[in-house]
N, C-alpha and C positions, 0 to 999 in steps of 0.2 A: 340191378346194382347201380347202373348209371343214373336212374331216376332218383334213388335215395341220396346219391352224392349231390345231385343238383338241388334237391330239397334242403340238404344240409348247408350247402353254400348259400342258398337263398336266406336261410335263417341267420347264418353267420353275417351276411352282408346287410341285413335289415337295418341295423342302427346306422350304418353308413349311408344307406339309401335315404333314410329319414333326414339325416344331417345335411347331406349334400344336395338332395333333390328339393328340399323345402326350406329349412331354416336358413342355411347359408345364403342361398340365392335371394330369399326375401330380405334378410338383414342387409345384404350388399346393396340391393335396390333402395331400401329405406335410407341407408347411409348416403347413397348418391343423391337421393331426393333432398335430404337435409343439407348436404353440401351445396346443392344448387340454390336452395333457399338462403343459405349463408352468403354465398357469392352475390346473390341478388341484393341482399340487405346491405352488404358492404358497398355495392355499386351505388345504392340510393343514399347512403349515409351522408355524403357531402350536400345533398339537396334537402335533408331533413329539416333544417331550421325554418325554411320558408313554408313548409307544410305542417309544422308543429301545431299550429292553431287548429288546422283541420283534424289532425290526429286527436287532439284533446277534445274537440267537439264530438268526434265519432265515439271516443271512449266514454264521454259523459252520456251521450245518447244511449249507448249500449247498457251502461250501468242503470240508467233510468228505466230502460225496458226490462231489465232483470228485476228491478225493485217492483215494478208494476205487475209483472207476470206472476211472481210469488209462487212458483210451482213447488220448489223445494229449497228451503232456506240454506241448508248446508251446501248444496250445489251452487246456488246463487252467490253465496259468500265466497266460495272458491274462485268463481269466474270474476267477481268484482276485484279480488286481490290480484289475480293474474293480469287483468286488463289495466288496472292502475299501475302495476309495476312495469309491465311490458305492453304498452298500448297496441302497437302494430301487430306484434305476434299474438297477443292475447285475443284481439278482435278476430284475427284470421283463424286461429285455432277454434275459437268459439263458433264462428260461422260454419266451420267444417264439421265440428263434432256435434253441436246441438242447435245450430242456427239454420238459416235458410238453405245452405248448401246440403246439409244433412237431410232435411225434410223433403227435399226434391230430388234425392238420389233415385236412380231407376229401381233399385231393390226396394227402397222404402215405399215408393209409389205402388209397386206390384203387391207388396204385402198388405198395404192399407186397402187396396181395391179388393183383393181376395178375401180379406177379413170382413169387409163390409158385405160382400156378396154372400159369404158363408153364414151370416146372421140368420138368413131365412131357414136354415136347417135346425136352429135351436128353437124348436116349437114347444111351448109349455102346455101341458094338459091342465086345464083350469080346475078340474075336479081335484086333481092331486095337489095343486097349489093351495086351494082352499083348505084341504085336509091338513097339509103340512103347516100352513100358516096358523091354523087353529091349534094344532098340536104343539107348536113352538111359542105359544102365547106368553109363557113365563120369561122368554127372551125376545120381546117384541121387535119385529122389523128385521131380524137377522136373516131369515130365509127370504122374505119378500124383497129386501133390498138387493140381494144377490140375483134374484130373478128379474126384477124390474129395472134396477139401475145398471147392474153388470151384464144382464142379458143371458144368464146361464140357467137352464131349467132345473127344477128340483124333481127328483124321481123317488119312487118307493125303493127302499133298500132291500134288494133281493139276494144279497150275497156280498159280504165284505170280510176279508181276512187280513189281519195285521201281522206282518213278519218283523220281529224285533232286530233282525240282522240279515246280512246278505247270504250267509251260509244256509239259513233255513229258507230263504226266498228262492234261491237258485233251483232246487229240486222242483218246487211248484211251478216255476217259470218253464223249465224244461218239459215237465209233464203237460202243461198247457200247450206248448208249442207242438208236442207230439200229437195232440188231438186236432190240430188244425186241418181243415178240409177245403177252405176257400181262399183265405188270405191271411197274411201276417204283416202288420205295420209296426216297425220299430223305429223309435226316435230317441236319441240319447246324446248327451253332451260329449262324453269321452268313450272311445273304444281303444283298448290296449291289448295287443296279442298276449295270450296266456291261457291258463286253464279255463277261466270263465268264458272268454270269447271263443276258444276252440270248441267248447261244449255247445254253446249256442249256435255257432256257425255250422257245426256238423249237422244239427237238426234242421237248420234253415236250408242247407244244401239238399238234404234228403227230401224235405217237403217240396222244394222247387222241382226236383226230379219227378215228384208225384203230381205235379201240375198245380200246386198251391201258388198263388200270387204272393211274392215276397217283395216288400219295399223296406229299405233301410236308409235312414237319414241321420247323419251325425254332424256335430258342429266342428268346423275346421280348426278353430282356435282350441277347442277342448281336446282335439285329437292331434293337434299340430306336431307335438313331439313324440307321439306314440304310434301313429299309423302312417305308413308310407302313402304318398299321393296315388301311387299305382294300385293300391289295394282296392279302390273303387272299381277299376277295370277287372281285377281278378274276381271280385264278387259278381260283376255282370256276366263274366264268362261261365260262372257256375250257376247261372239262372236267377241270381238275386239282383233285383233292381236296387241301385245304390245312388245316393245323392249327398253331396257335401253341402252343408248349409253355410252360406256367407263365407266363401273362400277368403283366406287371408290374402290381402292385396297390398303390395308395397307402396301403392299410391295412397297417401293419407286421405281418409274420408270418414265421415261420421258414422255410417252404417256399420263400420268395422267394430264399433264400440258396443253394438247390440248383438249379443250371442244367443244361440238356442240352448238354454240351460235345462230344457225339459227332459223328463224321462217317461216315455210313453210306450207301452206295448199293447197292441190290440190284436186279438185273435178271433177271426170270423165274426166280429161284431158282437160276440157273446161274452168274452172275457177280456179284461184290461188290467194292466199293472202300472203303478206309478210309485213315486217315493223319491228317496235321495240317492239310490244306487245307480252308479254308472257301470260300464262293462270293463272291469279291470280286476286283477287278482287281489288287490288290497281290500276291495269291497266285500270279498268273501273270506277274508283273512287267510288267504294262501300266502300272501306276503305281508310284512309288518313294518312298513317304513316309519310309522308313527305310533307304535304300540298296537293295541287292539283297535280295529276300525269299527266304531259304533255307527250303524246306519239302519235303515228300515225300508220296507216295501209294503204295498197293499195290493190286494187282488180284489177285483170287483166282477160281479156277474149281473146280468139283467139289462134292462133298457138304459141304465145310466152309462153303459159302455158306448152308446151312440155319441155322446158328447166328446169322448176321447177320439172316436173315429173322425169326427168333424175337425177337432183340433189338429190332428195329424194331416188330414187332407188339405187343410187351409194353407199351412206352410209349404207342403209339397207342391201344391198347384200354383202358389205364388211364384215359385222359382222354376217350375216345370209344368206349365199348363197342359193338362191332358184330360181331367175329369170334368165333364160338363154337368154331371148330375151325381152328387155324392150318395144319393139314396140307394144306388145299386149295392152299396156296402152296408146297408142297414139290415139288421136281423130283427124281425118282428117276433118278440117273445111274449107269451101270455102266461101269467102266473095266477094261481089261486092261493087262498089261505092268508095268514097274517103276515104283514111286513115287519121288518126289524128297523123301524125308524126311517129316516130320510137322508138322501145323499145328493150332493150337488158337485159334480166335477166342474172345475173352472180353470180358465187360462188367464194369463196376464201378458200384455204386450206393451213395449215401450213406445209404440207408434200412435198412441192416442192419449187423451187426457184422463182416462180412467186409471185409478190406482186400486185395482181390484184386490190384490193380495194385502196391501197395507190397510185398506178399509175393513177387510175381514179380520185381520189381527186386532185392529183398534176396536172394532165392535165387540169382539170376544172379551178383551180387557175391560172395556167400559161397562159391560153388563155382568161380568163375573161376580159371583156372590160368595163362594166358599174357597175355591182355589183356582189357579191357572198355572199349569206347569209348561215349560217351554224347552225344547231342544233347539239349539242353534250353534253351528260351528263358528260363525262370525257375528260380531256384535258391533256394527257400524251404524248407529242410529242417530236420529235428529231429536230436537227438543220435543216434538209432538209425541213420538214413540216413547221417549224417556218419561215424559209427563204422564202418559197413559199407564205405564208400568208402575210408577210411584204412587199415582192417585189410587189405583186399585189396591196396592199394598196398604196405603194409609186409611182406607175405609174398611180394613180388616180382612181383605182377601189374601190368602196364602199364595203369593207370587214367587215362583222359583224358576231361575234360568239355569240350564245345564250347558256348559261350554267345554271346550277341549281341555284336557290336562296336558296333552302333548300337541303342540301346534304343527300345522303343515306349512304355514306361512308366518314367519316370525314377526314381520312388520304388522300384519293384520292382527296377529295375536296381541301385540303391544297396544294397538288401538282398541281392541276388544277389552283388554284389562283396564284401559284408561277410563272406561265407563263405569267400572265397578263401584268406585267410591261414592259417586252421587246416587247410584241405584241403592246401594246398601244403606246409605244415610236415609233414603226415602222408604226403607222397609222391605226392599226386594232382596230375596235370598239368591246367592250365587253359588253354584256347585261346579267345580272343575272336575271333569271326568278322569279320574286317576288312571284307569287302565290304558288310556290312549287318546285317540282323536274321535271326537263326537261330530259326525257329519250329518246327523239326522236333522230334519226341519219339521217340527211338530208343535202344535198348541193343543192342549187338552184342558177342559174346563168343567168343573162341577159334576162329573160323571155323566154329562149330557152332550157336550160338544167336543169334537176333535177335528183338526184339520192336519192332513199329512200330504206332503208334496215335495217340490224341488226348491222352495222359496226360502232363502236365508233371511235373517234379520240384518240385512246390509243394503247399502244404496244400490249396488249393482243388481241384486235380485228384485228389489222393490221398484226400481225405476228404469233400468237399462236392459235387462235380459227378457227373453221370452221364457215364461215359466208356466207351471201347472200345479194343480193341487186337487184335493178332495175335501169337501166339507161334509162331516157326518153329524147327524143330530138324532138323539134319542135311541141310539142303537146299543145293544149289549156289548158290541165290540169296542165301544168307547172305554170300557173298563180294562180291556187288554192294553190299550194305548196308555191309559193311566198307570197300570201296573208296571209297564216297561219303564216309564219315567221314574217311578218310585224305586224300582230296582237299580236304576242307574244312579240315583241320588245316594243310595245306600253304599255304593262303592266309590263315591266321589268325595272330594275335599270341599267342605263348606268354607268359603272365603270370608274372613272376618274384616271388619272395618279397618283395623290396624294393618292387616296384610295388604289392603288395597292402596295404601299410600305409595306414591311415586315420588322419588327425590326431585328436588328443584330443577336442576339443569336437564335431567332426563325428561321431566314433565314438560318443560318448555319445548324441547325437541318433538315430543309426541303431539303437543298441541299444534305445532306448526304442521306436522304431517297430517293431523286430522283435518286440517283445512282442505287438503288435497285428496282426502279419502274417497270422494265420489269418482275419482279416476282410477282407483285401485281395484 
């Protein structure tokens, strides 16, 4: 009886634990830091006139650097505006968030070093590459560029299942967890207590008691308002290794802007899951904060699982160095018979100059012939992506975007809708998912190519977050992906050019907000 009362009180106090142990303390420290910066600025203000020339010179030098670097026009424009309006603060914030101070943070250096070291584990079977390259000759360079430029191996597809929503994916995830014999690696952006997490956690605890090695890693920002800080300790006490990625720190620093947005589950090196689904009840439609939650997951088996094992271990060991040889987690699998196309699991990191996910999306659009259908919850794109979408439509490709009918973030929704008019004028079709919120991240093209993962069509996913995905070529399961998007279009509202108009004053406000979209 006493134990049940204690458990009840723990559940009752969980929201207070979250608020007071994390958010309030962090916000208080941030406020103190900002107040200190304000006092320092006020103290320096009388001396500003004589150093104004140096400030202007530094601002000009920073703007010239941004112009010459040219990594992302939208982001560069934002920083130019900020630096020109508030030179001192703008230069300081740029140095912290994207400049020298960010690139030399301890966390940044560790992740870069571990990522470089882990490259040796991505070994390509040359026979498979030649076969895949030959088989994909109708879309030249797609597979080879991912292998040679991005560095991710192509594998024979020996098992790929597409789940069109969280409620069909969860039973498959639980069944795969139940089969675990050696290890389970789970990496996710958000964990929120509820039916989904309780079901997964119960299996994890049981498997830990059976001697299965369990590692769980979740992003601190993604779970900041949902999971108490002490939950990591509770997981450890039940035999589950747990690590929080990139803890929210009240001290302003650039690495805080880079979150682990990936969704990876690896079981015994034989089965892997990824997609858009986090661990929270809205993802399985137990709760409905934004209508029906449209999302997806994919399950893979075979040697392609190894790439996901390496992805997980790379971030884990960057922050908690313990594995000197990843190969002890590799399952050597031998198959006979015919393959079902080709698969490339891939990751994207903000800590190098490669834009893997964006390159994949652009390559698909640039080579599409008949159709390209896209799920995306957010549409915060630059001129390059906008141009690729409209050019494909103008050469006769059926290009269709499915976006949310009910938003989860009103401001981002307004930015998303602000892109409609230009896209529709260029021939792109826009469908707003009437039943609710579309959280899926999918491209499917010509019944041949599909990519499913965690990567949104927005600046944060393409440039700032750690992300992952799967590229599928020539598989019958591409048809299942295509059918899911067509079914979603059938229950969505096709947005017309007239409906895409935004009134003058509101348009000006949104245009100003769009300048700062890379920080959202």
